[in-house]
N, C-alpha and C positions, 0 to 999 in steps of 0.2 A: 695641520699641525704643527706642535707646539714648537714656539720660536726657542733659538738657543738658551736666550735668559731664565725663559721659564721652567729650565731644565735645572736651575740651579737655584729655586726656590724650596724655602722649610714644607715641612706637610703639610701644616695647615694650607699653606697659600697653594700646596700642589691640589688641593682639596679644594680650593674656590674654582683654580683653573678645569679642573673637571668638570665643575658645576656649570662653566662658562663651556666648555664643550659639547656637553650634555644639551643645553636648551638647546647651542644652535644646529646640534645634530638633529635632533626632534624640530625641530622649525624647518629642516629642510627633509625630513621621513614623510612628514605630513603634509606637503607641499601639493596643490593641486594638480598640477605639471605632471607630476610621476604616478599620481595615486593609483588610477586605473591598468598603468604596467606594472606596479607595485602587485596589487590582489591579480592580475594573472600570474604572475609569477609565483605565487605566495601559493595559488592555487595546485600550480602544477608541481611546485616544491612538493607540497605536502601530501602530495596523489604517489608519487615517487619513495618519500620519506614511510608512508605507512608500509607498505610491504620491505621495506628495507630497516626498518628500526627492529621490527618482529625479528625477521633474520639474525642482525645482529646480536639481538637479545639474548636466542637460541644459542648462536655461538660462542656466547660468555655463559652459558651456564645458568642462566635464570629466567624467569616467568618471561613470556613475550610482553606480559602488560607493563614490565618494566622497560622496556625500550620506547614504549608509545608515552609514558612518561615523562619522559627523557626527551625524546623528541619535542613534545608540548612545552614544558617548562623550559629547558635551559636552549629551546630554539628560540622560545618570547623570550626571554630575557637577557642573551646573548647579542639579538637583533636591537634591544633598546639600549643595553651596555658598552656592547664593544666597541670596536675602531674602526670595522671594516662598514660600509655603507650594503653591500651585496654579499658579503658570508652566511655560508646556510651552515648551523649547528646543530648536530645532533648525536646519536652511539656511532663510535666510528669502529671498524673493522680493525684498527691499526692496534687499537688497543685491547680488542675480543681477546687478544690471546692471552696476553699477560691474565685479563681478567679471569678467564677459564679457571688459569693455574689457582686466584685466589677463591675462588668461590668451590672447587673443588677440597680445599685447605679449610675454610675460615667460613665459608657461604657466604649467602646472601650477605650479613653483618659485616662482616670483613670488607669487601666490595664495596660498601656504601661508606663504610669507614675509608678508601680507600680517594673514594669521591670526594669528601669533606677533605683530604687533607692533600688532593691534587688542585682544589678550588684557594685553597686559603695559599697553597704556593703560590699559585697563579696570580692572585691578588697580594700578593706582596712584589713578588718578583714586576708586576704590571707598574705598583706605587714608586719600586725603585727606579724606576728608567732601565731596566734590563732586556726590554722585549728587542733591542734593532741588534741586539750581538748574533740573533736567526741569520744573518747574512751573511757570515762568516762558515757556517756550515757549509762543507764542498756536495757539489753537487753528485757524484759519486755513492757520497757517501746516502744522501737520500735517495738515488734510485735502486740504494741494494738495502736500504731501509723495505721502503716499500716495496721488493721485489721480494725479501724475504718474509716479508708479514703475508704475502698473496698466497705464498708454498705453505707456509701454517695452518694458514684459514683453509688452503682446498685438504691439506692432510688430514685434518681434523672434522673436516664437512664430508668428506667425499663416500664416507661409510653411509652417516646414513642416507646422504642424496641416490645412494643405489640399494637399500635398505639393508645393508651387512650389517650381522653382530660382529665384530673384533675386542679382544681385549685389549687392554690400555699397557703402554710399560711402566715404567716404573717410575719415572717422571709425570705421568697422567697422561703423555700425549702418544699416539698413535707410530709407529715405526712406519717412518714414512713410504707408502705404497708398497713396501714388499707384503701384504697382508693380499693385495690384487689377485696373485695367481691360488693362494692358500685358503682363499676366501672366495672363490669362483660362484661354487656350488651356493652359499648363501646369498644372493643377490635376488634380489627381487624384481620384479617384469616390471609392476605396478610403480614401484619408486622410482625403475631405473626413466623409464619413460616420459615420468613427467619431469622428472630432470632436466633429461632430453630436451623436450618441449619448450620446455621455459628459459635453457641455456639457448638452444638454437634462435630464438625467438628474440631476444633479448642480444644476441648478436647480429640477427638481419637487419633487426632496426636500428641500430645505430651503421651498421655497414651501409643500407642504403640512405637513410635521413637520420644525422645525429642528432636533427632536434625532437624527434619524438623520445619521448620518456618509455628509454626500452626497460626499464627496472618495472616500471607500472605493468607494460604491455605482455612481458614475461611474466609478472604477476599472473595475471586475467587468464593468458594462455594456458598456463600450467594448472589454473585451479579448474578450468574450462575441464582440461584430460581428465583432470581427479574424479570434476562429478559426472563427467558421462560416461569415463569407461573403468576407473577405478575406485567405487564411490565406498568401497572398504579400508582405502589407505587412509592412517593414522590422519590427523585434526592439528590446526593448535588449538583449539580448547576457547573459552570463552577468555573475553578480555574485559577488563576494569573498564566499568561505566562513570567511573567519578576520579578526582585525583586525591586518593585517602590520606593524610598524614601520617607517615610512619615514625618520626620523632629521631632521637640520635640512637645511632648503633651501640650493642650493649657488649662490650666486649672485655677481656680481662686485662692485665696489663703485660701479660705471656702471648698472650694474641697480639695484640698492637704491637708487643716487640717485634715480632715478627712480620708483621707486615710493614715495615721501612723500608727493607730494600723493593719488594712488589709496589708498594706508594709510591715510591722517588721513580720508579721504571715508570710508571702508569703518568705522573705529571710529568716527567720529562717528554713523553710520547704524546699527550695530549698536548702540552705547549707546543712542542716541534709540528705537527700536522693542524695544530688551528692556523700557527702563523704562517708556515707555507700555502696554505690552503686562500690565506687571505693574498698572499704575492701571487698567485695565480690567477685570482681574481682580478688583482689590479691590473696583470698584463691584457684580461678580458677586455675590461671596461674601459682603460686609460686613467685608473682612480691611483688615488694613494689612502693607503690604509696607516695608522696609527697601532702600533704593533703594543705599544703597552697598554692605550685601553680598549684595544681589544685580550688581551690577556685580563685586565679587569674586567671585561663583560664576561669571557670565557670562565674567569675563577668564582664570580658572583652566580652563574649558572650551573656551576658542579658542588657549588654550595648549598643552593636553594632544592637541588631537583633530588636530591639523594635523602633529605629528610619526609618525601615522598611515596619515597622507595626506587627514585630512580638511577639511573647507572651512569658512570663516567661519560662525559661527552665534549665533543671538540669542533671546532670547525673542519669542517668533513672536504679533502680534496676534489670526491666525486661531484 
């Protein structure tokens, strides 16, 4: 962790200090004493991230492959350039609610532009050493934030989980839960059963053994139910077999102007969740992360991933 004198150096000195931090971090990362446990943890995280990244991409209104692209690129870049030794980075549910609104209005190009903006802001905040201000955010604000995001995600995904077709409100969101009674007859038994099997497996796995990869087991159980009982159920479809370069988003000035508010919102949410996740990881590992370095790593990840069609990623609380 940087000492106080280092906090007052000019930008060239700051960059030199970062280079020293990265050299020390990478030497520890590749140490033989932790390599085997790191490989085991990496495999476990990758298996869980596979269905989770696809699900968040769908919730964000983009192709499932965008979630995988983000998990691969952002996960690797943030691990190398971030300030936490054990943080996990990938597409985040907290951002998906805002991302869905951006995609509905501006398409994928708008979301990619928001990702580039988020990355630039995070790098700037990290270089200016403003990451430590996360410590002043009250706990009730954080609890309310995560709870509200969870409600909005359920509100948006429950119709698809039950196989119902409903009309969206004027702002693009479903009217919270009020369609349940009016659309009862449009539910599909297959979709509802698969959803129930997936959720039940995930919840039971966490209840009886928290170390089990509940997300992965739920995805396996749900897929097995679909293959054996409901083969006509819709599928995710083909996933990309390579990381193709997408390039810079192509948007007009009027569109970029309309993206200022959602882009700032996404940048704030992504930074907040990343630093909160690092704090949670510290409490579990008795480690101590560097919030400024973590923001720089997250920023670089969010600058590079959109160039390959990836969506905004964060350090994830899950």
